[in-house]
Structures are given as C-alpha cells and as structure tokens.
C-alpha positions in Angstrom: 2.8 -2.1 -15.1 -0.3 -0.8 -13.0 -1.4 2.8 -14.1 -4.5 5.0 -12.9 -5.9 7.9 -14.5 -6.8 10.8 -12.2 -7.5 14.6 -12.9 -5.7 17.5 -11.1 -7.4 20.6 -9.7 -7.5 22.0 -13.2 -9.4 18.9 -14.5 -6.4 17.8 -16.6 -6.1 14.1 -17.6 -2.9 12.7 -15.7 -1.8 9.2 -15.9 0.0 7.9 -12.8 2.1 4.8 -12.9 2.5 2.4 -9.8 6.3 2.2 -9.7 6.0 -0.2 -7.0 3.6 -2.8 -8.4 4.9 -6.3 -7.7 8.4 -5.1 -6.8 10.4 -6.8 -4.2 9.2 -6.0 -0.5 10.6 -6.4 3.0 8.4 -6.2 6.3 10.2 -5.7 9.8 7.6 -7.2 12.0 5.2 -9.2 9.7 2.0 -10.7 11.3 1.7 -14.1 10.3 3.9 -13.4 7.3 2.4 -16.1 4.8 -1.2 -14.7 5.3 -0.5 -10.7 5.6 2.9 -10.6 4.2 4.5 -7.4 2.6 3.9 -8.5 -0.9 0.4 -7.7 -0.5 1.1 -3.8 -0.3 2.3 -3.6 -3.9 -0.3 -6.1 -5.6 -2.4 -3.6 -6.9 -5.4 -4.8 -4.6 -6.9 -2.4 -2.2 -10.6 -2.6 -2.7 -11.2 -4.7 0.6 -8.9 -3.2 3.5 -10.2 -5.4 6.1 -7.8 -7.8 7.8 -9.6 -10.8 6.3 -9.8 -9.3 2.6 -6.1 -10.6 1.8 -5.2 -7.3 0.6 -3.4 -5.9 3.5 0.3 -6.1 4.9 -0.2 -6.2 9.0 2.6 -5.6 11.4 2.9 -7.8 14.4 1.4 -6.5 17.7 3.6 -5.0 20.5 6.3 -4.1 18.4 8.1 -0.6 18.8 8.3 0.1 15.1 6.5 -1.0 11.9 8.9 -0.8 9.0 8.0 -1.6 5.4 10.2 -1.2 2.3 9.9 -1.7 -1.4 12.9 -1.8 -3.8 11.9 0.0 -7.0 15.0 -1.6 -8.6 16.4 1.5 -10.0 16.5 5.4 -8.9 13.3 6.9 -10.0 11.9 10.4 -9.9 9.1 9.8 -7.6 6.3 12.8 -7.6 4.2 11.6 -4.8 3.3 8.3 -2.7 0.1 7.1 -1.9 -0.5 5.0 1.2 -3.8 2.9 1.7 -4.3 2.1 5.3 -6.1 -0.8 6.5 -9.3 0.5 7.6 -11.5 -2.7 8.3 -13.8 -1.1 5.5 -15.0 1.9 7.8 -15.3 5.2 5.9 -12.3 7.2 6.7 -13.0 9.3 10.0 -12.8 9.0 13.4 -12.8 5.2 13.7 -9.8 5.1 11.3 -7.8 7.9 12.3 
C-alpha cells in the first residue's frame, strides 16, 4: 500500500494512505488504451506529468465526457481525494489551468 507523510496546518505529522493504489480502473474513452490506460492513474507514479512520460491516463479527443473510475474493493471512509492533472511538466498556472 502506498503511503505519504504530510504535515497539516498545525505542523502535525499525518500519514495519508493511497486507497486507490493498483486497484482496478475503468476509463470511458481512453486515448490509445495500451499506452495511456486507466491503470496509470493508480500506479503511484506522478513525477512526469507529460503525455510522453507514461504516467498519465489520457482521454480520447472530441468526446463529450471524460469519465474515469477506480474500484476500491469495499466501502471506505475517504477524507480527501487528490487528482494530479497532466500538465506537460509546466508549473501550475496560466498554461495549465
């Protein structure tokens, strides 16, 4: 199970568990499923958020929706969700919003 250590606003040590790590996924309209499949969103890798980095799931062009799901396998109490968008490795700002 993938875990991350973070500090909250009171500088208390908090361990956050990635409940979706390597769980089954589904993507409504994947763009080249073999290269950018839904499984890439839960593999724990997000250091290269470009299309060429092989760490992002990408939706097909010209579709009215872009749905993605993960099966956590059970009912869980989820305190927050973090989504890392593909940014093509630009710093978050005007180019990536």
